C-alpha positions in Angstrom: 103.7 206.4 -306.3 102.5 208.9 -303.8 102.4 208.7 -299.7 98.6 207.4 -299.9 100.0 204.3 -302.1 101.6 203.1 -298.8 98.9 200.9 -297.3 99.2 200.7 -293.4 97.1 197.5 -293.1 99.7 195.8 -295.8 102.6 197.2 -294.0 101.3 195.7 -290.7 100.7 192.5 -292.1 104.6 192.5 -293.6 105.7 193.7 -290.3 103.5 191.2 -287.6 103.1 194.7 -285.5 103.1 198.6 -285.1 106.4 198.1 -282.9 108.3 196.1 -285.5 107.2 198.2 -288.6 108.4 201.4 -286.6 111.7 200.1 -285.7 112.5 198.5 -288.9 111.5 201.8 -291.0 113.4 204.0 -288.4 116.3 201.9 -288.7 116.2 201.8 -292.6 115.5 205.8 -292.6 118.7 205.9 -290.5 120.7 204.1 -293.1 119.4 206.0 -295.7 120.1 209.2 -293.9 123.8 207.9 -293.4 124.3 207.6 -297.3 122.8 204.1 -298.3 121.1 204.2 -301.6 117.5 203.4 -301.9 116.1 200.0 -302.9 113.5 201.5 -304.8 113.2 203.8 -307.9 110.4 206.2 -306.7 111.9 207.3 -303.6 111.6 210.9 -301.6 114.8 212.4 -301.4 113.4 214.8 -298.5 111.5 212.0 -296.2 113.7 209.0 -295.6 111.0 207.3 -293.5 108.6 207.5 -296.3 111.4 206.0 -298.6 111.9 203.0 -295.7 108.2 202.2 -295.9 107.8 202.2 -299.4 110.9 199.8 -299.2 108.9 197.5 -296.8 105.6 197.7 -298.8 107.7 196.6 -302.1 109.3 193.6 -300.3 112.9 195.2 -300.6 113.3 194.8 -296.9 112.4 192.0 -295.0 111.5 192.2 -291.3 113.2 189.5 -289.4 112.5 188.7 -285.5 116.0 187.6 -284.3 115.7 185.0 -281.4 118.4 184.8 -278.6 121.3 182.2 -278.5 119.7 178.5 -278.9 122.9 176.6 -277.8 123.2 176.7 -274.1 125.1 174.8 -272.3 123.4 171.6 -270.5 124.8 172.3 -267.0 125.2 176.0 -266.7 124.2 176.5 -263.3 126.2 173.9 -262.0 129.7 174.6 -261.2 132.5 171.8 -261.2 133.6 171.1 -257.5 137.3 170.7 -258.6 137.6 174.0 -260.3 135.6 175.9 -258.0 137.6 177.9 -255.6 135.8 178.8 -252.1 135.2 182.2 -251.3 137.3 183.9 -248.5 134.4 184.2 -246.4 133.7 180.5 -246.8 137.2 179.5 -246.0 137.1 181.4 -243.3 134.0 180.2 -242.0 135.2 176.4 -242.5 138.6 177.5 -240.5 136.4 178.8 -237.8 134.1 175.6 -237.6 137.5 173.4 -237.4 138.7 175.3 -234.4 135.3 174.8 -232.8 135.4 171.2 -233.5 138.8 170.9 -232.4 138.1 172.6 -229.0 134.8 170.6 -228.3 137.1 167.5 -229.0 139.5 168.2 -226.8 136.9 169.2 -224.0 135.2 165.7 -224.5 138.5 163.8 -223.9 138.9 165.7 -220.6 
């Protein structure tokens, strides 16, 4: 099998788009460079990228799109008021507000 035997249209059909194909081939080529054995018998020892493309063409490598986490907490945006501690600024602001209310009440009593 020569380099011409790798059909680009067939590879794009298996990958979905050029971006996924290039990322999958580059990732597999990196694995081959680091010592992983090729999954095809007709590999090119001098060109791991061609070997990776041949593996994809022979369906030895499957390209999957991984989705993000699907189990999100239902009330992720809401916090429990019992467990939530006010920030220092909030507590200072509340304390100042109470002092103003006390002063206003004192003036009204006079």
